[in-house]
C-alpha positions in Angstrom: 87.1 83.6 162.5 87.1 87.4 162.6 84.1 89.5 163.3 82.2 91.1 166.1 81.0 89.2 169.2 77.3 88.6 169.6 76.5 87.7 173.2 73.5 85.6 174.0 73.7 85.0 177.7 75.9 84.9 180.8 75.8 81.8 183.0 77.7 79.6 185.4 80.0 76.9 183.9 77.8 74.4 182.0 77.0 71.1 183.7 76.8 69.4 180.3 77.9 70.3 176.7 75.6 72.1 174.4 73.9 70.0 171.7 76.0 69.1 168.8 75.8 71.1 165.6 74.0 74.0 167.3 74.3 77.1 165.2 73.4 80.6 166.3 73.0 84.1 164.8 74.5 84.4 161.3 75.0 80.6 161.2 77.9 80.6 163.6 78.2 78.0 166.4 78.1 79.5 169.9 81.3 79.6 171.9 82.0 79.9 175.6 84.1 82.8 176.8 85.2 82.4 180.4 85.9 85.3 182.8 86.3 85.0 186.6 84.4 81.8 186.7 81.4 83.1 184.6 80.6 82.1 181.0 79.6 84.4 178.2 78.0 82.5 175.3 79.0 84.3 172.1 79.1 83.9 168.3 81.2 85.7 165.7 79.0 87.8 163.5 80.0 90.0 160.4 80.6 93.7 160.9 78.7 94.5 157.7 75.5 93.4 159.4 76.1 93.9 163.1 78.0 97.2 163.4 75.9 100.0 164.9 74.5 101.5 161.7 73.7 98.3 159.7 72.3 96.7 162.9 70.0 99.6 163.4 68.8 99.3 159.8 68.3 95.6 160.1 66.2 95.9 163.2 63.6 97.6 160.9 63.6 94.6 158.6 60.9 92.2 159.9 62.2 89.2 157.9 65.8 89.7 159.1 64.7 90.4 162.6 62.5 87.2 162.7 65.4 85.1 161.4 67.9 86.6 163.9 65.4 86.3 166.8 64.8 82.6 166.0 68.5 81.9 166.0 69.0 83.8 169.2 66.2 81.9 170.9 67.5 78.6 169.7 70.8 79.1 171.6 68.9 80.3 174.7 66.7 77.2 174.5 69.7 74.9 174.2 71.3 76.6 177.2 68.2 76.3 179.3 68.4 72.5 178.9 71.9 72.3 180.5 72.0 75.4 182.8 70.2 78.5 184.1 71.2 81.2 181.7 70.9 85.0 182.2 69.8 86.0 178.7 70.9 89.3 177.2 68.9 91.4 174.9 68.6 90.6 171.2 71.4 92.5 169.4 74.0 92.7 172.2 77.2 93.1 170.2 80.9 93.9 171.2 83.9 94.6 169.1 86.0 91.6 170.4 86.5 89.2 173.3 88.1 92.0 175.3 85.0 94.1 175.0 82.9 91.2 176.3 85.2 90.7 179.2 85.1 94.4 180.1 81.3 94.2 180.1 81.5 91.1 182.4 84.0 92.8 184.7 81.8 95.9 185.0 78.6 93.9 185.7 80.1 90.9 187.5 78.4 91.5 190.9 75.0 92.0 189.2 75.4 88.9 187.1 76.3 86.8 190.1 73.5 88.1 192.2 70.9 87.5 189.4 72.2 84.1 188.5 72.0 83.0 192.1 68.4 84.3 192.2 67.4 82.5 189.0 69.3 79.2 189.6 67.0 76.2 189.1 64.1 78.4 188.0 62.3 79.0 184.7 59.8 81.4 183.3 56.2 80.5 182.4 54.0 82.8 180.4 50.2 83.0 180.9 47.9 85.0 178.6 44.1 85.4 178.9 42.1 86.4 175.8 38.5 87.4 175.3 37.4 85.2 172.3 36.0 86.9 169.3 32.2 87.3 169.5 29.5 86.6 166.9 28.5 90.2 166.8 32.1 91.5 166.6 31.1 94.2 164.2 28.8 95.6 166.9 25.6 94.9 164.9 22.7 92.9 166.5 22.3 89.4 165.1 18.5 89.7 164.6 17.0 92.0 161.9 15.2 94.8 163.8 11.5 95.4 162.9 11.7 99.1 163.8 14.1 101.7 165.0 13.0 101.0 168.6 13.7 97.3 168.2 17.1 98.1 166.8 18.0 100.4 169.7 16.8 97.7 172.2 19.0 95.1 170.5 21.9 97.4 170.5 21.5 98.0 174.3 21.4 94.2 174.9 24.6 93.8 172.8 26.4 96.5 174.6 25.4 95.2 178.1 26.5 91.7 177.1 29.8 93.0 175.8 30.4 95.0 179.0 29.5 92.0 181.1 31.9 89.8 179.3 34.8 92.3 179.7 34.0 92.7 183.4 34.0 88.9 183.8 37.3 88.7 181.9 39.0 91.4 184.0 37.8 89.8 187.2 38.9 86.3 186.1 42.3 87.7 185.0 42.8 89.4 188.3 41.9 86.2 190.3 44.1 84.0 188.1 47.1 86.3 188.4 46.7 86.4 192.2 46.5 82.6 192.4 49.4 82.0 190.1 51.6 84.6 191.8 51.0 82.8 195.1 52.5 79.7 193.5 55.4 81.4 191.9 58.6 83.0 193.4 58.1 86.2 191.4 55.8 87.6 188.7 55.7 90.3 186.1 52.7 91.9 184.4 53.4 93.0 180.8 51.3 95.2 178.6 48.5 93.4 176.8 49.4 92.3 173.3 48.1 94.2 170.3 45.9 91.8 168.4 46.7 93.5 165.1 50.4 93.2 165.6 50.4 89.7 167.1 48.0 88.2 164.6 46.4 86.2 167.5 42.6 86.0 167.7 40.8 87.6 170.7 41.6 90.5 172.9 44.4 90.1 175.4 43.4 91.0 179.0 46.3 89.3 180.9 49.9 89.0 179.7 52.0 87.8 182.7 55.2 86.0 183.4 55.9 83.8 186.4 59.2 82.7 187.9 58.8 79.1 189.0 61.2 76.4 190.4 61.8 73.6 187.9 60.8 71.2 190.6 57.4 72.9 191.0 56.7 73.5 187.3 54.5 70.5 186.9 52.2 71.6 189.7 52.2 75.1 188.2 51.2 73.8 184.8 48.4 71.7 186.3 47.1 74.7 188.2 46.8 76.7 184.9 45.2 73.8 183.2 42.5 73.6 185.9 41.4 77.2 185.1 41.1 77.0 181.4 37.3 76.4 181.2 36.3 78.5 184.2 34.7 81.3 182.2 33.0 80.7 178.8 34.2 83.1 176.1 37.8 83.3 177.6 40.9 81.5 176.4 43.9 80.8 178.6 47.3 80.1 177.0 50.4 78.8 178.7 53.9 79.0 177.2 57.2 77.8 178.5 59.3 76.9 180.2 61.6 79.7 179.1 64.8 81.2 180.3 63.8 83.9 182.8 63.9 86.9 180.4 61.3 88.9 182.4 63.4 88.5 185.6 66.9 89.0 184.2 67.0 92.7 185.0 68.4 93.7 181.7 68.4 97.5 181.5 70.0 97.8 178.1 71.3 95.6 175.2 73.8 98.2 174.0 77.2 96.8 173.3 80.5 98.3 172.3 81.1 98.2 168.5 83.0 101.5 168.3 
């Protein structure tokens, strides 16, 4: 099949085959491209969609982007079952196999170093949210009898809101310190925008933790024990994922010229 080469990840040779009938981006099954003992996991994708200009336009199309990201993640998830992949950024595309090999040659030392560091490890994500409040509009719940009563109720509301946010920030800091001490590495990401994510509550912690597979059960139990520590807060755990936050990917630019 002709077409450009879409690269999902680089990894060591697989210890077991990928699941049968796995399809990737643009519906094409992933293939393994070997170079100096490393594996690039690639699919063939059509130039009409993945050359530089159409790809740039497609990345502004939310439906197309969602479908492509889901297919990309499906391959990464399948790889995570059988090996420790070094995931590349969504939309990493090269002209042909030779372009992929040139990239692997140029970055071989970095790939080997990072793969050795990530071997046997997975990423867990932990988010803390301040739950929506009854007076989310900022209006007191009780009807004020006078202007003075209204101002008094407003002051109580503001103080309660400030206290909750202070508790949330202190809890998030403590939780991050505890989880970081039980992980091999950690990353703090910017809080998620509630409007864009569509998730209820205000995000006060958005962190990733690199954890050994053998210690993941203990890490999950540690997070579970904190979930009810502070009323009004919600703790969410996701994973295990391939270690995107620790892959050290500077760019997803390929060579499609």
